[in-house]
GUFIKOL-110107 format. One line per 5 residues: number of its first residue (from 1); their letters; for each residue y, x, z of C-alpha. Coordinates in steps of 0.25 Angstrom, whole numbers, plus 5000, padded with zeros to 4 digits. Layout:
residues N
NUM	A	Y/X/Z  ...
This chain:
residues 580
1	MFVVL	5213/4898/5054  5203/4887/5051  5211/4884/5038  5210/4898/5033  5195/4899/5037
6	ALIIA	5192/4886/5030  5199/4891/5017  5192/4904/5018  5178/4898/5020  5180/4888/5009
11	SVILL	5185/4898/4999  5173/4907/5002  5163/4896/5001  5169/4891/4988  5169/4905/4982
16	IFFKN	5154/4907/4986  5150/4894/4980  5159/4893/4967  5162/4908/4965  5175/4905/4959
21	WKIVL	5189/4908/4965  5195/4897/4957  5187/4887/4964  5191/4893/4977  5206/4894/4974
26	ATMTI	5206/4879/4969  5199/4874/4981  5207/4881/4991  5220/4876/4984  5215/4862/4986
31	VIINV	5211/4865/5000  5225/4870/5003  5231/4858/4997  5223/4849/5006  5226/4857/5018
36	VWVLG	5241/4855/5015  5238/4840/5014  5231/4840/5028  5243/4847/5035  5253/4838/5027
41	LIEVF	5245/4825/5032  5246/4830/5046  5261/4832/5045  5263/4819/5037  5256/4811/5048
46	GYQIT	5264/4818/5059  5252/4824/5066  5250/4837/5073  5241/4848/5071  5230/4845/5081
51	ILTGI	5216/4851/5084  5210/4841/5074  5220/4841/5063  5221/4856/5064  5207/4857/5058
56	LPPLI	5210/4848/5046  5214/4859/5037  5202/4867/5037  5193/4854/5037  5200/4849/5025
61	IVIVV	5198/4863/5018  5183/4861/5019  5183/4847/5015  5192/4850/5002  5182/4861/4999
66	ENCIF	5170/4852/5000  5177/4842/4990  5180/4854/4980  5166/4859/4981  5160/4845/4976
71	LLNKY	5170/4844/4965  5169/4859/4961  5153/4858/4961  5154/4846/4952  5164/4853/4943
76	HSEII	5155/4865/4941  5142/4856/4939  5150/4849/4928  5155/4862/4921  5140/4867/4921
81	KHGNK	5136/4854/4914  5146/4853/4903  5157/4864/4905  5169/4854/4902  5179/4857/4913
86	IKSLT	5187/4844/4912  5175/4835/4911  5169/4843/4924  5182/4841/4932  5182/4826/4928
91	RVVIF	5168/4824/4932  5171/4831/4945  5182/4820/4948  5173/4809/4944  5160/4812/4950
96	IGNAN	5164/4820/4963  5177/4812/4965  5171/4799/4971  5161/4807/4979  5171/4816/4985
101	LLTNA	5180/4804/4988  5169/4798/4996  5165/4811/5003  5180/4813/5007  5181/4799/5011
106	TTAAG	5169/4800/5020  5175/4813/5026  5188/4806/5028  5182/4795/5035  5175/4804/5045
111	FAAFI	5189/4809/5049  5196/4796/5048  5186/4790/5058  5194/4798/5069  5206/4789/5066
116	VTGNQ	5199/4778/5075  5198/4787/5087  5211/4784/5093  5214/4798/5096  5227/4803/5089
121	VLIEF	5222/4817/5086  5209/4812/5080  5217/4801/5072  5226/4811/5066  5214/4820/5063
126	GVVAS	5207/4808/5056  5219/4804/5048  5223/4818/5043  5208/4822/5040  5204/4809/5032
131	LSILM	5217/4809/5024  5216/4824/5021  5201/4823/5016  5205/4811/5007  5216/4820/5002
136	AYVLT	5207/4832/5000  5198/4823/4991  5210/4819/4982  5215/4833/4981  5202/4839/4978
141	LFLIP	5198/4829/4968  5212/4831/4960  5214/4846/4962  5200/4851/4959  5200/4845/4945
146	IFFSF	5214/4849/4943  5213/4864/4947  5200/4866/4939  5205/4859/4927  5215/4871/4925
151	LSPPH	5204/4881/4928  5193/4886/4918  5179/4880/4920  5171/4888/4930  5162/4899/4925
156	PKHTS	5147/4898/4925  5146/4908/4936  5155/4898/4945  5146/4886/4942  5133/4894/4944
161	HLDKG	5132/4890/4959  5127/4876/4954  5115/4882/4947  5112/4894/4955  5115/4901/4968
166	IVSRI	5111/4898/4983  5116/4884/4983  5109/4880/4971  5096/4886/4976  5098/4878/4989
171	VEKIV	5101/4865/4982  5088/4867/4974  5080/4870/4987  5086/4857/4993  5082/4849/4981
176	FIVQN	5067/4855/4982  5066/4851/4997  5072/4837/4995  5062/4835/4984  5050/4840/4991
181	YRTII	5052/4840/5006  5059/4827/5010  5049/4825/5021  5052/4838/5027  5067/4834/5026
186	YVITV	5065/4821/5033  5056/4827/5044  5067/4838/5047  5078/4827/5047  5070/4818/5057
191	VFVLI	5068/4831/5066  5083/4834/5065  5086/4819/5068  5077/4819/5081  5083/4833/5085
196	GFYGI	5097/4827/5082  5095/4814/5091  5089/4823/5102  5102/4832/5101  5111/4820/5102
201	SLLKT	5104/4815/5115  5109/4828/5121  5124/4825/5117  5134/4823/5128  5147/4816/5127
206	TGNIV	5156/4824/5135  5168/4833/5134  5177/4842/5143  5192/4843/5142  5192/4857/5138
211	DDIPH	5179/4857/5130  5186/4862/5117  5194/4873/5123  5187/4886/5120  5181/4893/5132
216	RDPLY	5188/4906/5129  5201/4900/5129  5210/4904/5140  5213/4889/5143  5199/4886/5145
221	KDLMF	5197/4898/5154  5209/4894/5163  5203/4880/5164  5189/4885/5168  5196/4894/5178
226	LEKHF	5203/4882/5184  5191/4874/5184  5183/4885/5191  5194/4887/5202  5200/4873/5203
231	KGVMP	5189/4864/5198  5196/4861/5185  5210/4857/5179  5206/4843/5172  5214/4832/5180
236	LEISI	5207/4820/5186  5217/4810/5192  5214/4798/5201  5226/4789/5201  5226/4779/5213
241	DTKKP	5235/4767/5213  5237/4761/5227  5244/4748/5221  5255/4749/5232  5268/4758/5233
246	RGVLK	5266/4769/5243  5251/4766/5243  5248/4780/5241  5254/4784/5255  5245/4775/5262
251	LSTIK	5235/4784/5271  5224/4775/5267  5226/4778/5252  5228/4793/5255  5215/4793/5262
256	RIDQL	5208/4786/5250  5214/4797/5241  5208/4808/5250  5195/4801/5251  5194/4801/5235
261	QEVLS	5198/4815/5235  5186/4818/5244  5177/4811/5233  5184/4819/5222  5181/4832/5230
266	GYPEL	5166/4830/5228  5167/4832/5213  5165/4847/5210  5172/4844/5196  5185/4840/5203
271	SKPLS	5196/4849/5210  5202/4846/5223  5209/4832/5222  5224/4832/5224  5232/4819/5229
276	VAEVV	5242/4813/5238  5232/4815/5249  5233/4830/5248  5248/4829/5249  5246/4821/5262
281	KFAKQ	5236/4831/5268  5246/4842/5265  5257/4834/5271  5249/4833/5284  5245/4848/5284
286	AFYGG	5260/4851/5282  5263/4842/5294  5254/4850/5303  5260/4863/5299  5250/4866/5288
291	NEAMY	5238/4865/5296  5226/4865/5286  5218/4857/5296  5228/4846/5294  5226/4845/5279
296	SLPNS	5221/4830/5280  5226/4816/5278  5235/4811/5290  5230/4800/5299  5237/4787/5301
301	QEKNF	5246/4794/5312  5250/4806/5304  5252/4798/5291  5266/4793/5294  5273/4807/5297
306	IMRYV	5264/4815/5288  5267/4806/5276  5282/4810/5277  5278/4824/5272  5273/4818/5259
311	PDAKS	5283/4820/5248  5290/4807/5243  5286/4804/5229  5300/4796/5227  5308/4808/5232
316	GKRTI	5313/4812/5218  5307/4825/5220  5294/4830/5213  5284/4832/5225  5269/4834/5226
321	INSFV	5267/4819/5229  5272/4815/5215  5260/4822/5209  5251/4811/5216  5259/4798/5218
326	DTSMQ	5268/4790/5210  5282/4786/5216  5278/4773/5222  5267/4780/5229  5257/4770/5224
331	VTRIS	5249/4778/5214  5243/4792/5217  5233/4801/5211  5222/4811/5215  5222/4823/5206
336	VQMAN	5209/4831/5203  5206/4842/5193  5193/4841/5186  5184/4852/5180  5181/4853/5165
341	IGTND	5170/4843/5165  5165/4834/5154  5168/4820/5152  5154/4815/5157  5157/4822/5170
346	IQRIK	5172/4816/5171  5166/4802/5168  5155/4805/5179  5166/4809/5189  5175/4797/5185
351	DELRP	5163/4787/5187  5159/4793/5200  5173/4793/5206  5176/4778/5202  5167/4771/5213
356	KIDSI	5172/4781/5223  5186/4779/5220  5184/4764/5221  5178/4765/5235  5190/4773/5240
361	FPPDK	5201/4766/5233  5197/4751/5232  5201/4746/5218  5208/4734/5223  5218/4742/5231
366	YNVTI	5219/4755/5222  5219/4758/5207  5212/4771/5205  5211/4778/5192  5204/4791/5188
371	TGASV	5212/4798/5177  5217/4812/5173  5215/4821/5161  5200/4821/5164  5198/4806/5163
376	VFLKG	5207/4805/5151  5199/4816/5144  5186/4808/5148  5191/4795/5142  5197/4801/5130
381	TKYLI	5184/4808/5127  5177/4795/5128  5187/4788/5119  5187/4799/5109  5171/4799/5108
386	KNLLT	5170/4784/5107  5181/4784/5096  5175/4796/5089  5161/4789/5089  5168/4777/5083
391	SLILA	5175/4785/5072  5161/4792/5069  5155/4778/5067  5167/4773/5059  5166/4786/5050
396	LIAIS	5151/4783/5048  5155/4769/5043  5167/4773/5035  5158/4784/5028  5147/4774/5025
401	ILMAL	5157/4764/5019  5163/4775/5010  5149/4779/5006  5146/4765/5002  5157/4766/4991
406	LFTSA	5148/4777/4984  5134/4772/4989  5134/4757/4989  5120/4757/4994  5119/4756/5009
411	RMIVI	5105/4763/5009  5112/4775/5002  5123/4775/5012  5113/4776/5023  5105/4787/5016
416	SMTPN	5118/4795/5014  5123/4794/5028  5109/4797/5034  5110/4812/5031  5124/4813/5036
421	LLPQI	5121/4807/5050  5110/4817/5052  5121/4828/5053  5128/4820/5064  5115/4819/5072
426	MTAAM	5112/4834/5071  5127/4837/5075  5126/4828/5087  5112/4835/5090  5118/4849/5089
431	MGFLA	5129/4844/5099  5119/4839/5108  5110/4852/5108  5123/4861/5109  5128/4852/5121
436	ISIKP	5141/4849/5113  5146/4836/5119  5151/4824/5111  5166/4824/5113  5178/4821/5104
441	STILI	5178/4835/5098  5164/4834/5094  5162/4820/5090  5173/4820/5080  5164/4829/5071
446	FSIAL	5154/4818/5068  5164/4810/5060  5169/4822/5052  5155/4827/5049  5150/4814/5044
451	GISVD	5162/4812/5035  5160/4826/5029  5144/4826/5029  5142/4814/5020  5150/4820/5009
456	NAIHF	5137/4827/5004  5129/4814/5004  5140/4807/4996  5140/4818/4985  5125/4818/4985
461	LSRYR	5123/4803/4984  5134/4801/4974  5128/4811/4964  5114/4805/4967  5119/4791/4963
466	LQLRL	5125/4798/4950  5112/4805/4948  5104/4792/4949  5112/4786/4937  5110/4799/4929
471	NEWNI	5095/4799/4932  5092/4784/4930  5089/4782/4945  5079/4793/4947  5082/4795/4962
476	KVSVI	5074/4809/4963  5081/4815/4952  5095/4810/4956  5093/4815/4970  5090/4829/4966
481	NALRE	5101/4830/4955  5111/4825/4965  5106/4835/4976  5107/4846/4966  5121/4842/4961
486	TGFSM	5127/4840/4975  5119/4850/4983  5129/4861/4979  5141/4854/4983  5135/4849/4996
491	VYSSV	5131/4863/5000  5144/4869/4996  5153/4859/5003  5144/4859/5015  5145/4874/5016
496	VLFFG	5160/4873/5015  5161/4862/5026  5151/4869/5035  5159/4882/5035  5172/4875/5035
501	FSIFT	5169/4867/5048  5163/4880/5054  5176/4886/5054  5180/4877/5065  5170/4883/5074
506	LSTFG	5180/4895/5076  5190/4885/5083  5193/4888/5097  5194/4873/5100  5180/4868/5104
511	GTEAM	5182/4854/5096  5185/4861/5083  5174/4871/5085  5164/4860/5088  5169/4852/5076
516	GYLIA	5166/4865/5067  5152/4868/5070  5148/4853/5072  5153/4848/5059  5148/4861/5052
521	FTLLI	5134/4858/5057  5135/4843/5053  5139/4847/5039  5127/4857/5038  5117/4846/5042
526	ALLSN	5124/4836/5033  5122/4846/5021  5107/4848/5024  5105/4833/5026  5112/4829/5013
531	LFLLP	5105/4839/5005  5091/4836/5011  5090/4823/5018  5099/4814/5009  5092/4817/4995
536	SLLLT	5078/4817/5002  5082/4802/5007  5086/4798/4993  5073/4804/4987  5064/4797/4998
541	LDKRI	5070/4784/4999  5072/4784/4984  5075/4770/4978  5075/4763/4992  5089/4768/4994
546	TTKKF	5094/4771/4980  5097/4757/4976  5106/4752/4964  5118/4750/4974  5118/4765/4975
551	SEPLL	5122/4767/4960  5133/4757/4961  5144/4763/4970  5158/4757/4974  5163/4771/4972
556	EIFDE	5159/4775/4958  5154/4789/4954  5154/4790/4939  5141/4793/4931  5141/4806/4923
561	EIDIE	5133/4798/4911  5146/4790/4909  5156/4801/4911  5166/4803/4900  5163/4816/4891
566	LDELR	5176/4822/4894  5173/4834/4886  5174/4825/4873  5188/4820/4877  5200/4826/4870
571	IEGID	5214/4826/4875  5223/4818/4866  5236/4823/4862  5248/4814/4864  5260/4814/4855
576	TRGSA	5272/4816/4864  5283/4818/4853  5286/4803/4852  5289/4795/4839  5301/4798/4831
């Protein structure tokens, strides 16, 4: 469903912007080829379709369309300049190819950061996503020029979107605001940052086992019914090692188990505990003819003959005793069901129980372990959050290194990253205001969004550097020209990405739904930040950040002034008849 929706949304947006069915069909052809590549990579690596790898096809669709938009806008702008189709397509490859390489590399880095998490599902997601994005770059860079070399040059009405129209008026309005109201832009930015930090202070790191199951789903309703009437279904187990064979059958051990069960009964989040102590109590009640008043532990005189009624774990038959003890009668467990509470409450209960357990079961005589699905979920959540935070830091470092290839000036790297950290702050703030907790299904969006949001900054700054050469280091003229030139593609691509990720909000799985609206919000803020804040910073800081190093990149983007005049080239005929 998501793939179909992504194709429909991308096609409609492309048709609205470019007003040309040929562009839509060519782009959709490239998109379908890339989707096939994604599915092929999943099969080649022997991976399964999971919740995360299942969202890759629609995700790749919007990323491919973004690549195509930057290439097509450059193609149209070149056609407007000189009308030479082959020269235009060549310049598309030369001028946009390197910038697109870097934008796709940073996006891939955002996904590749999941490889270090240690979680197999996230590792598979990171591997396939990063390779698919790099393949998307290669395919778009090759296929766009190939397809359009066979088509006739675009009609003037198909390139009119660069000179007039809503987006053109929006870009000119942005240019006017950046030139005349930079102080207001900075004030608004500071206010948003302060609001952002306050929102971040409201964030909570927690999660529930069934958090991402939709509340309308029958499974969730059944779980809530069981929680209401039986205090939950999430297992919490307490394993007790007596360190001696048949140590479980000692009356002193059974009394300690019963004492711990009384402690557990004091927690409203927990159900009635079950253990070997309950089996012994039932045995005593059965001995006295089912008298309910005799449902208690036997005394020292009753123990010897009542314990004979307890089933033998070594009898070879599966009995109730096998559910609580091992065959040597050395290790036993207390089984409790826990309500659907958050990880913070699970940790609180675990921390409170430990000293009480140690007071009942001396550590020198007993090994007591708190385990069960609830505790495993707690530890797994902490582990994932820690590793996802690490992956976010690694993504930030990797993206900075990649940007250093294009912008060798450290100051320029800092300036380019600043507008793209603001969306991260605002997204975290929105999560705080809306009480959306930090958990594995929400924290992974930051690496993804960071890798995608820097694309606009890279395209803008690459054009800015080129404009500096063309305008003899006139910073003001270069900033405005770069903003006018890249503004269209930034708006077009961000609109596609926004609506492309918004389709995930239709998912019934909470994690996918959250990823949809959180990344869409992040990309919207990133667009505004790169359109207003980034050029404002360049104009204000002026020559203090635009140093000579900025014009000497490791990854070269060619200068239009030294570009070969391809319209003067001729195809030379070759005599293939051979000599007599």
